[in-house]
N, C-alpha and C positions, 0 to 999 in steps of 0.2 A: 585630490587631498590638498584641504587648506594647510599650510604651512605654517606653523608657530616659532617665529625666532625668538620670541622672549614671552616672559609672563605678562608684559605689558599690552600684547595681542590678544589677551584673552577677552572675552566679552562674557560677563557674568550679568545674569537675570536672578535678583533676590526678591521673591514674593514672601519670604517667611516673617514672622513676626516675633516679638517678645526678645529673648537673648540668645537662644542656641544657635538657630538658623541666621540672625544676623550677625552673629560673630564671626561665622563663617565668610559672610560677605565682606565682613571688614578685613578678615584677614588677607584676602585676595587684593583688596582696595590699597591695602598697605604694601603688597608686591608690586603694586603698579597697574594692575589689571582695570579694564573700563569696567564698573559695578553699577547697574542701574537697580535701584530699589522702588518696588512698584507697590502702591498703597492704594484701597479703595478709597474714592474720593471723600467718603462720609464715614466708614468704618475703618480709619486708617489706624496704624500700628498703635495698639493699646497703651503700650508705655510711653507715648507722648504725653498721655495724662497721668502718669505715676510719679505725681512731683513732692517734692519735699514742702512743709508748710511757707518755706520761706521763698519758694521759687514762683517767677512772674507766673500769675494766675492765667493770665491771659497771652502767654507765649505758647506757642505750637510745640515747643522742645521742652524736653524734661533733661535732668541730667542722667538719669536712668536709660533714656533713648539715646543720648549722645553717647554713652559709654560703649557702644557697640555698633555704632553707626557712623562711620568716618569716611572719607574720601569717596562717597558715594554721589551719585545724580540720582533724582526723586522724579517719579512719574504716576501721576493717579489716573488708575484705570479700573473701571467697574466691570470685571471679567464675567458678569452675567449679563451685559449689554453685548447684543449681536455686533456691533460697530465697532466698541474697544476691545471686545475680544478677538476681531479681526486684525486688530492693532496689535495686540499682544502677540498674535501668531506670527505676524511680521517680523518681529523682534525675536521670537524662537527660531526663526529660519537661520540667523546668521550668530546666535548664541552658542558660546561652547558650554556655558553651565548653567543650571537652573535650580535654584536652592529653595525649598518650600517647607511648610509644616502645617499643611491641610490636615483638618479632621478627616476621619475615615468616611469615604463617600463624597466629599468636597470636590476632589480632583474628577469625579463623574459628572457631578453634577453640573461643575463649571468646563465639561467637556475638555480636561486636561490628562486624561490618562496616559500612561507611558508608551502604549502602543500608539497612541494617535501623535504623540509629540516626537516620538522617532519616526513616523512617517512624514512628518513634516519637516525634522532635522536627523537624520540618521546617526550623526555626530555628537549629538548633544548628551551632555552629563547629566544626569538628573539626581541631585542630592535630595534626601527626605528625612526631616524631623519628625520621629511620632513621641508619644507619650509612652505607650506600652505594646506597640510593634503596630503593623499596618492592619493588623485584624481587631485590633480592639479601638472602640469608640469613647473610653474613658476620657476624660479632660484631665490635663497633666500639667500642674505648677510645680516647681523646684521642690517645695516643701511637701509635695505629696510623695515624690520619690524619695526625698531624704527618709519620711517615715517609713514607707514601703519596702526599702532595701537596706535597712540596718543601720544607716548613718545616724539617725537622731537617737535611737537605743544606746548606742556607743557614747554619744557625746553629751557631755555634761557632767554633773556630780550626782551623788546619791542625794542630795540635799536639793538639787536643782531639779532632778528627773530629767527627762529626754529633752534636749535643746537642737534646735536647727543651726547650723552653721550660719553666719552673717553674710556670707558669698553665696549667690545661686550656682553653687559647685557643680551640681548635677547637669544644669545648662551647659555650664562650661567645658565639663568632661566629655558631653555628647557633641559640641561644637568642635572639639579636638577629634573624636573620632570620626566625623564626618569630614574634616578637612584632609585627615591621613586617607580616607577612602576615596575622595575626589582626585588627591594627587596620585594616588595609584591608577585611578581610571584615566587620568590625563596620560601618564606614561604609556597605560595598555592602547589607549587610542592612537599613541604615535606610531604604533606597529601595526594595530588593525585597522584605522581610520573609522571605527565603529564606537558609537556612544554607549552608555550603561547606564543602570540605575543603581544606586546606593542608599540604602536605608537604614537608619541609627536610630534607637530607640532609646528616650532617658533611661528608661527601666534597665537595658542590657549595659548600656554605659556606665549605670552606676555599680551594678553588681561587677562586672569586669574591673572596676576600680577598688574593690575591698581588698585586693593584694594580699598583705600579709595577714590581715584579719580574717579573711576566708580561710586561709592556709592553717591558720591557728585552731579553727572550728574543723576542717574537712580531715585534719591529720591528727590533731589532739583532742578533738572534743571540746575545745575551748571555746565559750560563748562570751563574747566581749562583753564586759560591762562598764560601766559609766565609770571613768576614773579621772576625770578633769583631765589635766593635760599630761597626765603619767602615760608612760608606755607599758604595754602588758609584758614587753619581753626584755626592756632593759631598766636598770636604775644605776645611778639616779638621772633621771630624763623627764623632764617636764615639770619636775618640783619646782616651785616658787621659794625664792629666798630674798630677804629684804635686808639691804645693806645699810651701812652706818647713816648714810643722808637719805634713807627712805625710799631708794629706787629698787624697783622688781627686776631680778635677775633671775634667768633659768639655766642650765646646762643640759647637753645631751652626751653623756658620758658612754661612749658605745664601745669602750675596749679597756682591757685591765690598765694599758699605757696611759689612756687619758685620766684613768682614776688615780694613779699615783702623781701624775703631774698637778690634777686638781688639789690632791692633799698636801703636795710639797708647797704650791703657791700658799695654800691657807695656813702652813706652819704647821699642818697636823699630819706629817708624812707617815707616822706610825700607825695611821688608820688602813693603809693600804697592806699591812701585814696582818691586820685583826682578822682573826678567822671568820668573822660575821661578814667582812666586807671583802676577802680576798679574790673573789670572781663574781662574775655578774648573775650567777643563779643564787649566790649566797647575799649579794645586795638586794636582790629583787625579794628574797625571802625576809630580810631585816631592813626594808627601805624606810620604815617609820623612824626606827631609831637612827638610821643613817642621816634622814633629812633632821632632825634635831641637833646631831653631833655638828653637821654642816652649819646650819643656821647659827649655833652659838659662835662659829668662828667668824662667819660671813658678815654677821651685825657688828662687827668691830673694823669692817672694811669699808673706804670709800668707794664707790662703785666705779668710778673712772679709772682710779689706780688697780683696782682688783680685775676688770676687764680686759685693760691693757696688759697686764701681767700674763693673763690666761691667754691672750690673743698671741703673745710672743711664744707662747709654749703650745700653740697649736691645739688648744683646748677648746672643744665647740661649747660657745656660750654668749649670752645676748641678754641686753638690756630688754625689757617688756616695753615696745613701743607704741604709743598712740600714732593713728594716721597723719596727725599735723606735724608731729616728730618726724615721720619717714619722709613726708613729703618736704621737711626742711631741708633735707640731703640733697646735693646735686645730683649724685647718683640716680635717686628716683625722680628728679625733676627731668632728666636726660629720657625717660621714659614716657613724658607726658607729649601727647599730641593734641595740638589746638586747631580749630577750624571753626570757621563761621557756618552756620546753618540757618538760613530764614533770617540772617541779620544779626544772629546771636551768636555770641563768642562761646564756644563750647570747647570741653576739655575732658580728655579720658586716659588712659595708660594703652600703650601700646598692646595689641594681643600677639604680636611677634617678638620674642625674646632672643632668638638667635640671630648671630652676625654671619652674614652669609657674603665670602670674599672670593674672588677669583684668584686661582693660583698663580702668585707673584711669577713663577717660572715660566707661566707661558706666554 
């Protein structure tokens, strides 16, 4: 039995492309594992070419590629070539985890079926990302999954029509699902000394993330409609207000106590006693009227003073910030990872948001 003293002893082979699979490899790289990204010498990860207009045309790296490839070593192998396939198999013999997103049938074509890989290395944990499941050959991109699983239908406004989210969220969600599966498989392997296969489809990850919107439909028959930033169950929540200095602010008023504090800070405390706004359901029924009344007060307030007063009262509120404003703050900069890849300085945000600390008593 191979003993792992820490995550730094893990060897990860990442043959996946685009975002979901590579994000899993980067997660383990951030933890200190040895991650080797293997790409075809000619048909490399397609995201290397997904460049913004102002990026270097002749560079082999794009910002998109850099976002989920950090802390990895790189190797070019044509797995359809007999000798290079043999080189890959030698790597499999000592690997702990293999991450892939092969299209249906490609694992057979490349002679990399799970049964064969486990014959080579019975302890190998195989993590697979698919679009619509292992039995489907549909080509899947994040946009397609956002459309197929209801996300686009809920996002946007009546005027805009369906809108995709500006982050490849379904890829991100599927990546998180695969990380969790691999971590559980590693725990199980410590007991059994046997590997396993974990498969995550973008479709399942998306539907499993519908959360409260799914239950609103499954239990109350409510089909979510496009509401912009509004919340179907809470008001005021997501309405946008303009302050005296032209700043957009928003609130997430999740309780009567929050509402009472909000109206108090705004100098309209009597509103909390108004029968139209006394509880959340009443506020939902009268949210348009409520928004107008709140805006009349907010437009006379400076944003900095208003937000500060609300923060002191622990009322959930925020300025609507652009990305340059976000990364102007040190707490956001603390989450940025920098690394040179092929001589190019690259940056991305961490994939790990938790802080893991040893017990100070031990």
